Rosetta silent file (secondary structure, phi, psi, omega in degrees, C-alpha in Angstrom):
SEQUENCE: MKKNSPRYLNIGCGSTIFPKPWENLDGRDMPGVDHISGINKLPFPDNTFALVLLKNVYHKLKNGFVLLK
SCORE:     score description
SCORE:     0.000 S_00000001
   1 L     0.000  133.456  178.996    0.000    0.000    0.000 S_00000001
   2 L   -65.964  151.810 -174.602    1.353    3.414   -0.900 S_00000001
   3 L   -58.492  -40.195 -177.169    2.211    5.666    2.018 S_00000001
   4 L   -99.950   12.491  178.270   -0.486    8.273    1.264 S_00000001
   5 L   -69.346  144.309  176.270   -3.145    5.852    0.052 S_00000001
   6 L   -64.444  148.593  178.879   -6.481    6.056    1.886 S_00000001
   7 L  -109.087  145.491 -179.211   -7.061    3.324    4.443 S_00000001
   8 E  -127.850  139.108 -175.790  -10.326    1.418    4.878 S_00000001
   9 E  -123.813  128.517  176.204  -11.379   -0.575    7.957 S_00000001
  10 E  -104.500  100.620 -176.510  -13.808   -3.492    8.152 S_00000001
  11 E   -88.100  133.814  179.549  -14.785   -3.725   11.855 S_00000001
  12 L    70.860   41.164 -172.167  -16.160   -7.010   13.138 S_00000001
  13 L   -64.481  -31.811 -175.025  -15.213   -8.781    9.945 S_00000001
  14 L    57.506 -129.223  179.724  -15.564  -12.322   11.278 S_00000001
  15 L   -92.958    2.490  177.835  -15.016  -14.618    8.311 S_00000001
  16 L   -89.901   86.479 -175.684  -15.938  -11.876    5.799 S_00000001
  17 L   -92.121  124.234  176.956  -12.415  -10.805    4.866 S_00000001
  18 L   -90.924  145.023  178.581  -12.082   -7.907    2.439 S_00000001
  19 L   -74.705  164.494  175.106   -9.044   -7.750    0.135 S_00000001
  20 L   -56.146  140.341   18.816   -6.460   -4.969    0.240 S_00000001
  21 L   -87.722    6.458  178.158   -6.664   -1.984    0.492 S_00000001
  22 E   -70.223  148.533  171.359   -9.136   -2.922    3.266 S_00000001
  23 E  -115.198  133.699 -174.108   -7.870   -3.767    6.741 S_00000001
  24 E  -105.746  129.927 -178.437   -9.939   -6.303    8.666 S_00000001
  25 E  -123.765  134.793  175.333  -10.498   -6.042   12.432 S_00000001
  26 E  -149.771  163.123  178.155  -12.151   -8.579   14.709 S_00000001
  27 L   -80.819   -6.293 -178.843  -12.025   -9.543   18.361 S_00000001
  28 L  -119.208  145.647  176.789  -10.881  -13.037   17.413 S_00000001
  29 L   -81.050  107.333 -178.127   -7.666  -14.205   15.810 S_00000001
  30 L  -135.120  160.451  177.325   -8.813  -15.729   12.541 S_00000001
  31 L   -57.622  132.706  178.132   -7.278  -16.159    9.074 S_00000001
  32 L    90.219  -10.801  179.285   -7.264  -12.865    7.189 S_00000001
  33 L   -78.236  124.512 -179.143   -7.776  -10.663   10.269 S_00000001
  34 L   -86.402  -32.909 -176.059   -5.245   -7.814   10.227 S_00000001
  35 E  -134.653  132.120  177.451   -6.021   -6.336   13.658 S_00000001
  36 E  -108.751  116.763 -177.108   -7.329   -8.069   16.775 S_00000001
  37 L  -167.921  152.215  167.422   -9.183   -5.707   19.076 S_00000001
  38 L   -76.353  165.322 -177.082  -12.488   -5.002   20.710 S_00000001
  39 L   -94.532   -1.848  178.416  -14.337   -2.010   19.310 S_00000001
  40 L   -69.886  -30.035  177.725  -14.683   -0.101   22.580 S_00000001
  41 L  -144.210   93.972 -178.556  -11.146    1.238   22.237 S_00000001
  42 L   -73.008  144.298 -176.085   -9.712    0.913   18.768 S_00000001
  43 L   -85.556   40.328 -178.738   -5.906    0.875   18.487 S_00000001
  44 L  -135.032  146.225  173.787   -5.801    3.705   15.933 S_00000001
  45 L   -68.785  159.652  176.057   -5.627    7.491   16.220 S_00000001
  46 L   -55.574  148.452  175.836   -8.641    9.516   15.108 S_00000001
  47 L    63.496   25.871  177.115   -8.999   10.053   11.361 S_00000001
  48 L   -72.483  -36.074 -172.683   -6.775    7.088   10.443 S_00000001
  49 L  -112.064  141.377  177.019   -9.301    5.644    8.001 S_00000001
  50 L   -76.011  -27.990 -178.328  -11.116    7.255    5.093 S_00000001
  51 E  -148.437  136.546  178.102  -13.968    4.754    5.432 S_00000001
  52 E  -127.126  131.477  179.604  -15.065    2.431    8.231 S_00000001
  53 E  -113.846  127.983  172.800  -17.584   -0.383    7.791 S_00000001
  54 E  -121.572   99.926 -179.040  -19.503   -1.969   10.672 S_00000001
  55 L  -107.374  122.910 -178.864  -21.658   -4.734    9.248 S_00000001
  56 L    60.461   37.756 -179.903  -23.747   -6.744   11.732 S_00000001
  57 L  -120.613  -47.504 -170.046  -21.936   -5.129   14.666 S_00000001
  58 H   -54.896  -42.162 -177.320  -23.870   -2.074   15.865 S_00000001
  59 H   -68.450  -13.585  179.521  -26.923   -3.986   17.101 S_00000001
  60 H   -88.747   -8.984 -176.674  -24.705   -6.123   19.354 S_00000001
  61 L   -83.065  143.348  176.815  -23.398   -3.142   21.335 S_00000001
  62 L   -69.172  -40.038 -179.787  -24.817   -2.233   24.738 S_00000001
  63 L  -137.443   80.501 -177.122  -24.422    1.496   24.051 S_00000001
  64 H   -64.717  -24.200 -178.795  -23.803    2.042   20.348 S_00000001
  65 H   -63.743  -29.998  177.720  -24.185    5.791   20.629 S_00000001
  66 H   -63.425  -38.090  179.821  -20.814    5.982   22.417 S_00000001
  67 H   -65.172  -30.882 -177.072  -19.171    4.418   19.356 S_00000001
  68 L   -77.996   -9.459 -179.879  -20.631    7.085   17.084 S_00000001
  69 L   -66.057    0.000    0.000  -18.957    9.953   18.946 S_00000001
């Protein structure tokens, strides 16, 4: 990936792994997962990603509004 290329994050990817330039994040260590982390405190500074996808994740959160801040 080029140094100034936009970055894209797939949060809660599970087994749905997106190809590069996407980065895949899940709470479980699985094949294709680039980052292992919970979503309450992501290991990235603000504005790291140009686009973030949360598919089938938001409804599982106790307080999803905190994530949207």
